[in-house]
KEMAR-250644 format. One line per 10 residues: number of its first residue (from 1); for each residue x, y, z of C-alpha. Coordinates in Angstrom, 3 decimals, padded with zeros to 6 digits. Layout:
% residues N
NUM = X Y Z ~ ...
//
This chain:
% residues 426
1 = -009.341 -049.794 -028.758 ~ -005.668 -051.185 -027.674 ~ -002.708 -048.457 -027.003 ~ -001.513 -046.939 -030.034 ~ 002.278 -048.117 -031.154 ~ 004.955 -047.617 -033.909 ~ 004.613 -050.001 -037.031 ~ 007.495 -050.073 -039.502 ~ 007.748 -050.947 -043.011 ~ 005.023 -048.752 -044.364
11 = 005.051 -046.616 -047.500 ~ 003.538 -043.307 -047.168 ~ 002.737 -040.688 -049.791 ~ 001.654 -037.042 -049.619 ~ -001.147 -036.121 -051.499 ~ -001.828 -032.055 -051.651 ~ -005.200 -031.033 -052.043 ~ -008.083 -032.012 -054.054 ~ -006.204 -032.489 -057.205 ~ -003.965 -035.042 -055.940
21 = -006.497 -036.627 -053.411 ~ -009.624 -037.282 -054.678 ~ -008.433 -039.001 -057.882 ~ -006.589 -041.585 -056.098 ~ -009.619 -042.129 -053.805 ~ -012.110 -042.926 -056.762 ~ -009.513 -045.005 -058.422 ~ -009.038 -047.375 -055.184 ~ -012.980 -047.384 -054.641 ~ -013.254 -048.468 -058.299
31 = -010.810 -051.526 -057.785 ~ -011.981 -052.372 -054.585 ~ -012.785 -056.096 -054.408 ~ -014.368 -056.486 -050.962 ~ -014.849 -053.688 -048.714 ~ -014.892 -049.933 -048.339 ~ -015.063 -047.743 -045.228 ~ -015.280 -044.269 -045.653 ~ -015.495 -041.164 -042.639 ~ -015.697 -037.841 -043.343
41 = -016.980 -034.709 -041.586 ~ -018.468 -033.197 -044.629 ~ -019.941 -034.739 -048.081 ~ -021.709 -032.071 -050.069 ~ -023.842 -032.873 -053.245 ~ -021.557 -030.763 -055.769 ~ -019.332 -032.206 -058.315 ~ -016.766 -034.070 -055.919 ~ -019.948 -035.688 -053.932 ~ -021.410 -036.401 -057.089
51 = -018.347 -038.172 -057.975 ~ -017.903 -039.993 -054.623 ~ -021.565 -041.140 -054.978 ~ -021.240 -042.761 -058.158 ~ -018.052 -044.502 -057.170 ~ -019.224 -045.974 -054.149 ~ -022.913 -046.766 -055.783 ~ -021.020 -048.790 -058.609 ~ -018.777 -050.615 -056.016 ~ -021.817 -051.496 -054.122
61 = -023.679 -052.637 -057.105 ~ -020.711 -055.126 -058.107 ~ -020.904 -056.630 -054.554 ~ -018.274 -054.883 -052.460 ~ -019.489 -054.071 -048.593 ~ -019.358 -050.289 -048.404 ~ -019.740 -047.923 -045.384 ~ -020.055 -044.445 -045.546 ~ -019.925 -042.265 -042.396 ~ -020.571 -038.472 -042.177
71 = -021.161 -035.959 -039.368 ~ -024.689 -034.544 -039.187 ~ -023.440 -031.265 -038.408 ~ -020.865 -031.161 -041.489 ~ -022.877 -032.691 -043.813 ~ -027.017 -031.303 -043.308 ~ -027.731 -030.679 -046.936 ~ -027.990 -034.287 -048.586 ~ -031.338 -034.469 -050.846 ~ -033.569 -037.331 -050.252
81 = -032.579 -038.687 -053.856 ~ -028.881 -038.421 -052.980 ~ -029.461 -040.699 -050.037 ~ -032.105 -043.491 -051.249 ~ -029.824 -043.671 -054.153 ~ -027.052 -045.036 -052.294 ~ -029.207 -047.232 -050.368 ~ -030.870 -048.992 -053.137 ~ -027.287 -049.296 -054.405 ~ -026.604 -051.303 -051.125
91 = -024.285 -048.875 -049.589 ~ -024.556 -048.324 -045.818 ~ -024.785 -044.374 -045.055 ~ -024.720 -043.680 -041.592 ~ -024.619 -040.242 -039.633 ~ -023.091 -039.338 -036.594 ~ -025.282 -037.279 -034.423 ~ -027.644 -035.751 -037.049 ~ -029.163 -033.386 -034.821 ~ -032.619 -031.456 -035.470
101 = -032.684 -027.685 -036.519 ~ -034.631 -025.458 -033.890 ~ -035.671 -022.144 -035.473 ~ -033.622 -023.168 -038.419 ~ -030.758 -022.954 -036.236 ~ -028.214 -026.352 -036.155 ~ -027.582 -026.804 -032.407 ~ -025.743 -030.131 -032.428 ~ -022.151 -028.227 -032.659 ~ -020.076 -030.167 -029.911
111 = -018.124 -033.191 -030.156 ~ -018.136 -033.535 -033.542 ~ -016.891 -036.242 -035.780 ~ -014.453 -034.502 -037.751 ~ -012.320 -037.528 -038.670 ~ -011.398 -038.032 -042.453 ~ -010.649 -041.383 -043.358 ~ -010.553 -044.172 -046.068 ~ -009.674 -047.854 -046.051 ~ -010.029 -050.253 -049.018
121 = -009.673 -053.861 -048.836 ~ -008.031 -053.623 -045.528 ~ -004.681 -052.945 -047.682 ~ -004.955 -048.982 -048.764 ~ -006.063 -046.455 -046.110 ~ -006.278 -042.595 -046.558 ~ -005.675 -040.226 -043.767 ~ -005.854 -036.184 -043.789 ~ -008.029 -033.150 -043.638 ~ -009.383 -033.289 -046.996
131 = -013.437 -033.286 -047.334 ~ -015.470 -034.703 -050.073 ~ -016.552 -031.049 -051.514 ~ -015.604 -028.474 -054.665 ~ -014.108 -026.280 -052.543 ~ -010.783 -028.415 -052.280 ~ -009.984 -027.896 -056.009 ~ -008.346 -024.864 -057.589 ~ -011.110 -024.454 -060.127 ~ -013.358 -023.195 -056.919
141 = -011.650 -020.090 -057.290 ~ -010.335 -017.632 -054.573 ~ -012.072 -019.596 -051.709 ~ -010.522 -023.071 -052.715 ~ -008.934 -024.687 -049.485 ~ -005.065 -025.618 -049.354 ~ -005.049 -028.982 -047.728 ~ -003.000 -032.593 -047.336 ~ -003.704 -036.034 -046.817 ~ -001.671 -039.163 -047.263
151 = -001.616 -042.711 -048.973 ~ -000.681 -045.565 -046.764 ~ 000.153 -048.738 -047.522 ~ 001.691 -051.560 -045.069 ~ 001.153 -053.109 -041.329 ~ -000.100 -049.823 -039.897 ~ -003.175 -049.940 -041.892 ~ -004.072 -053.131 -040.004 ~ -004.553 -051.156 -036.902 ~ -006.539 -048.431 -039.175
161 = -008.868 -051.030 -040.895 ~ -009.424 -052.602 -037.095 ~ -010.128 -048.747 -035.672 ~ -012.875 -048.315 -038.968 ~ -014.486 -051.658 -038.499 ~ -015.073 -050.884 -034.590 ~ -016.524 -047.120 -035.834 ~ -018.918 -049.336 -038.001 ~ -020.074 -051.592 -035.256 ~ -021.106 -048.459 -033.082
171 = -023.895 -047.841 -035.847 ~ -026.074 -050.355 -034.022 ~ -024.859 -053.948 -034.596 ~ -022.535 -054.108 -031.801 ~ -019.216 -056.203 -030.974 ~ -020.570 -059.498 -031.591 ~ -020.973 -058.150 -035.555 ~ -017.640 -056.625 -035.170 ~ -016.034 -059.785 -034.235 ~ -017.391 -061.702 -036.621
181 = -016.708 -058.831 -039.167 ~ -012.997 -058.910 -037.894 ~ -012.889 -062.670 -038.369 ~ -014.006 -062.338 -041.923 ~ -011.006 -060.036 -042.716 ~ -008.538 -061.812 -040.311 ~ -006.772 -063.127 -043.681 ~ -005.785 -059.837 -044.571 ~ -002.167 -058.553 -042.984 ~ -000.326 -056.143 -044.527
191 = 003.254 -056.965 -045.077 ~ 006.085 -054.448 -045.036 ~ 005.841 -052.118 -048.217 ~ 008.133 -049.433 -047.604 ~ 010.685 -047.804 -044.794 ~ 008.149 -045.338 -042.743 ~ 007.539 -046.278 -039.338 ~ 004.075 -045.082 -038.501 ~ 001.569 -044.603 -035.631 ~ -001.940 -043.919 -035.868
201 = -003.813 -041.733 -033.225 ~ -006.950 -040.500 -032.682 ~ -008.822 -038.235 -030.010 ~ -012.268 -039.312 -028.639 ~ -014.272 -038.205 -025.523 ~ -013.554 -041.511 -023.892 ~ -010.212 -043.315 -023.312 ~ -008.083 -041.067 -025.966 ~ -009.261 -037.471 -024.777 ~ -005.499 -036.066 -025.359
211 = -003.457 -038.381 -027.295 ~ -003.137 -036.181 -030.487 ~ -002.021 -033.126 -028.322 ~ 000.259 -035.189 -026.066 ~ 002.402 -036.644 -029.398 ~ 002.571 -033.160 -030.580 ~ 003.813 -031.809 -027.103 ~ 006.429 -034.751 -027.231 ~ 007.494 -033.593 -030.392 ~ 008.026 -030.030 -029.746
221 = 009.914 -030.991 -026.561 ~ 012.233 -033.230 -028.361 ~ 013.166 -030.955 -031.251 ~ 016.384 -029.811 -031.798 ~ 017.053 -027.948 -035.071 ~ 013.249 -027.063 -036.474 ~ 009.611 -027.354 -035.936 ~ 007.075 -026.262 -038.857 ~ 003.389 -026.241 -038.003 ~ 000.907 -025.361 -040.643
231 = -002.861 -025.255 -038.930 ~ -005.752 -023.924 -040.059 ~ -007.516 -022.993 -036.678 ~ -004.503 -022.290 -034.308 ~ -005.793 -021.277 -030.814 ~ -004.018 -023.979 -028.933 ~ -003.820 -025.194 -025.450 ~ -001.589 -023.094 -022.677 ~ 000.739 -025.977 -022.818 ~ 001.374 -026.403 -026.174
241 = 002.129 -022.500 -026.514 ~ 004.523 -022.745 -023.778 ~ 006.759 -025.444 -025.165 ~ 006.853 -023.734 -028.734 ~ 008.064 -020.638 -026.687 ~ 010.626 -022.433 -025.033 ~ 011.836 -024.263 -028.114 ~ 012.453 -021.123 -029.716 ~ 014.549 -019.757 -026.854 ~ 016.831 -023.070 -026.756
251 = 017.478 -022.088 -030.592 ~ 014.812 -024.425 -032.337 ~ 013.921 -022.686 -035.618 ~ 010.248 -022.576 -034.856 ~ 007.753 -021.555 -037.690 ~ 004.078 -021.455 -037.624 ~ 001.972 -021.176 -041.122 ~ -001.412 -019.949 -040.180 ~ -004.464 -018.381 -042.078 ~ -004.047 -015.022 -043.487
261 = -007.177 -015.340 -045.839 ~ -009.527 -017.222 -043.423 ~ -012.586 -018.864 -044.681 ~ -014.160 -017.244 -040.874 ~ -012.661 -014.123 -039.836 ~ -012.723 -014.820 -035.979 ~ -009.770 -017.587 -036.898 ~ -007.503 -014.980 -037.717 ~ -008.497 -012.662 -034.975 ~ -008.120 -015.813 -032.370
271 = -004.773 -016.579 -033.608 ~ -003.498 -012.992 -034.030 ~ -004.002 -012.870 -030.350 ~ -001.342 -015.014 -029.495 ~ 001.403 -013.172 -032.132 ~ 002.954 -011.106 -029.325 ~ 003.940 -014.305 -027.060 ~ 005.086 -016.104 -029.929 ~ 006.941 -013.444 -031.689 ~ 008.532 -012.059 -028.638
281 = 009.755 -015.806 -027.915 ~ 011.427 -016.251 -031.264 ~ 008.638 -018.347 -033.113 ~ 008.197 -017.052 -036.779 ~ 004.848 -016.545 -037.937 ~ 003.719 -016.729 -041.573 ~ 000.164 -015.914 -042.819 ~ -000.586 -017.693 -046.037 ~ -002.740 -015.099 -047.812 ~ -003.256 -016.660 -050.967
291 = -006.571 -018.832 -050.660 ~ -007.824 -020.112 -047.108 ~ -005.542 -022.751 -045.356 ~ -006.984 -025.911 -044.431 ~ -004.315 -028.152 -043.524 ~ -003.263 -029.816 -040.313 ~ 000.490 -030.618 -040.982 ~ 003.363 -030.589 -038.858 ~ 007.189 -031.769 -038.650 ~ 010.263 -031.616 -036.496
301 = 013.737 -031.909 -037.314 ~ 014.569 -034.203 -040.202 ~ 012.449 -037.458 -039.086 ~ 008.898 -036.941 -037.485 ~ 005.816 -035.676 -039.237 ~ 001.932 -035.489 -038.692 ~ -000.986 -035.438 -041.234 ~ -004.654 -035.584 -040.145 ~ -007.924 -033.914 -039.402 ~ -007.232 -032.289 -035.942
311 = -006.704 -028.544 -035.528 ~ -004.918 -026.655 -033.218 ~ -007.753 -025.187 -031.373 ~ -010.162 -026.007 -028.558 ~ -012.765 -027.749 -030.655 ~ -010.226 -030.223 -031.920 ~ -008.335 -030.959 -029.131 ~ -010.908 -030.837 -026.456 ~ -014.142 -031.896 -027.986 ~ -014.236 -033.301 -031.544
321 = -013.199 -036.912 -032.645 ~ -010.408 -036.421 -034.640 ~ -007.409 -038.824 -036.390 ~ -004.022 -038.256 -037.458 ~ -000.966 -040.479 -038.424 ~ 002.643 -039.938 -037.176 ~ 005.565 -040.603 -039.372 ~ 008.792 -041.305 -038.855 ~ 010.715 -041.155 -042.336 ~ 013.350 -039.081 -043.402
331 = 012.184 -038.591 -047.077 ~ 008.754 -038.276 -046.132 ~ 009.854 -035.385 -043.830 ~ 012.269 -033.891 -046.326 ~ 009.262 -033.844 -049.059 ~ 006.618 -032.231 -046.417 ~ 009.115 -029.805 -045.524 ~ 009.754 -028.871 -049.046 ~ 006.263 -028.195 -049.673 ~ 005.579 -026.258 -046.833
341 = 008.897 -024.496 -047.427 ~ 007.494 -023.578 -050.816 ~ 003.988 -022.355 -049.386 ~ 006.234 -019.992 -047.126 ~ 008.290 -018.661 -049.749 ~ 005.722 -018.289 -052.486 ~ 002.041 -017.413 -050.828 ~ 002.905 -016.065 -047.231 ~ 003.771 -013.140 -045.584 ~ 005.647 -013.251 -042.653
351 = 004.472 -011.646 -039.456 ~ 006.923 -009.055 -038.049 ~ 006.833 -007.455 -034.616 ~ 006.402 -004.225 -036.253 ~ 003.251 -005.166 -037.818 ~ 001.464 -005.685 -034.546 ~ -000.099 -003.169 -032.507 ~ 001.029 -001.508 -029.606 ~ 000.666 -003.043 -026.120 ~ -002.246 -001.151 -024.234
361 = -004.014 -001.577 -020.811 ~ -006.791 -003.573 -022.826 ~ -004.699 -005.507 -024.705 ~ -002.859 -006.793 -021.749 ~ -006.335 -007.633 -019.957 ~ -007.406 -009.321 -022.993 ~ -003.955 -011.520 -023.172 ~ -004.474 -012.656 -019.699 ~ -007.998 -013.683 -019.988 ~ -007.026 -015.516 -023.416
371 = -004.035 -017.584 -021.619 ~ -006.045 -018.549 -019.007 ~ -008.858 -019.955 -021.077 ~ -006.681 -021.643 -023.169 ~ -005.277 -023.197 -019.473 ~ -008.523 -024.367 -018.177 ~ -010.506 -025.064 -021.526 ~ -010.016 -028.740 -021.535 ~ -011.390 -028.870 -017.846 ~ -014.088 -026.852 -018.839
381 = -014.830 -028.790 -021.760 ~ -015.990 -031.721 -019.657 ~ -019.137 -030.208 -018.826 ~ -020.196 -029.725 -022.335 ~ -022.745 -031.807 -023.961 ~ -021.082 -035.459 -024.925 ~ -021.933 -037.167 -027.928 ~ -021.296 -040.780 -027.825 ~ -019.717 -041.952 -031.176 ~ -022.841 -043.585 -032.629
391 = -024.079 -043.511 -036.112 ~ -027.594 -043.522 -037.384 ~ -028.756 -045.313 -040.727 ~ -029.454 -042.002 -043.208 ~ -032.810 -043.190 -043.906 ~ -033.795 -042.404 -040.245 ~ -032.899 -038.788 -040.346 ~ -033.903 -035.748 -041.646 ~ -031.116 -034.629 -043.785 ~ -033.193 -033.853 -046.764
401 = -033.953 -030.219 -046.659 ~ -036.284 -027.949 -048.419 ~ -036.498 -028.128 -052.073 ~ -034.855 -024.512 -052.414 ~ -031.368 -025.983 -051.233 ~ -028.279 -026.297 -053.130 ~ -028.734 -030.208 -052.377 ~ -032.166 -030.466 -053.895 ~ -031.303 -028.503 -057.002 ~ -028.304 -031.252 -057.804
411 = -030.848 -033.886 -057.429 ~ -032.972 -032.267 -059.808 ~ -030.662 -031.927 -062.406 ~ -029.417 -028.583 -061.329 ~ -025.694 -029.596 -060.218 ~ -024.028 -026.239 -058.439 ~ -020.494 -027.302 -059.791 ~ -018.893 -024.947 -057.696 ~ -020.668 -024.026 -054.552 ~ -020.390 -025.319 -051.439
421 = -022.154 -024.273 -048.075 ~ -020.363 -022.904 -045.174 ~ -019.210 -024.965 -042.396 ~ -017.645 -023.980 -039.228 ~ -014.565 -025.204 -038.308 ~ -013.787 -027.971 -041.160
//
């Protein structure tokens, strides 16, 4: 793919949580005339997954080309009936690195396809952190996730569309098919629809290994008034921690919204190991305590924002395949800040220096190793197993699990409405 660039003239709409996101996506799929492209880390066979299943099958039956791509680690328990009915309807379902279980354990942990993207007819795109699972809805209960996505129209959708076509081409059809498909859709050229400048950025294990991190660093370095980062899995690299501390020391209002009620306890433990370094530099930390935080959003000053799938942890910054949009738009920045400020005011606890444990010899030693781990992890990650971004047709995998799984209960009419398997770093 070509070098990323800013595109003017876009309209962007913030979608908070599944209540805003799912109806818009399903409506767009039902209105599709020619093509639907979807990538998601998680697709569960619960009430949300079944709604997506119905929408894409209906679209495929009326002649819309539907390509649905899921991650093999994030979506491991889809039933045979769920998969086969999509294929029979004409949906092209593919799986990124399905892997096989060894003694019941999934070993395909590294280099996950973690993106969450939808493109409809090459004219409408959705990018964010929301998966297709019921735990993104409030009625799921105390473990319902707080998350964000954006709906986009305008010239930047052309680039997102080309990226998605290229991703589908890697499923075995190759670049010749990609060129034919791109030629068929060449008449789709999006005219300006709004005032936002936008850039689509990805992280992969080939040419774009640190693009998202570099844009975060550039935004932090140039901030003059405020920085607000809401991130579910916060254990960033050494450089990002250093720039946050520098920004706070030069008078920038730096705020972090992190998990106070994490879906995995280790998430809070890892982040809290950084609290001393950040608080003593003037960074303000807020723990979101209402339910698990799953968002991956940030803003600086009154212009720059980002929304996407990338956490600020070693998996997202050094291993996984990720996608974010960068946004230069005062109106969107103000809306996102208002929603995050509401979160901090109504549902967060601000961490105070007095809340931290006193320094000890062990904490100093642990801090030393943590900082150097963060500093060198990107280099070490190159030695971990690499997964090329290839997709496998779903019927060729062993995704269907034993009849006792929640997925098969759903396929037999016992739909688990508010149950979703736990998945690492979603």
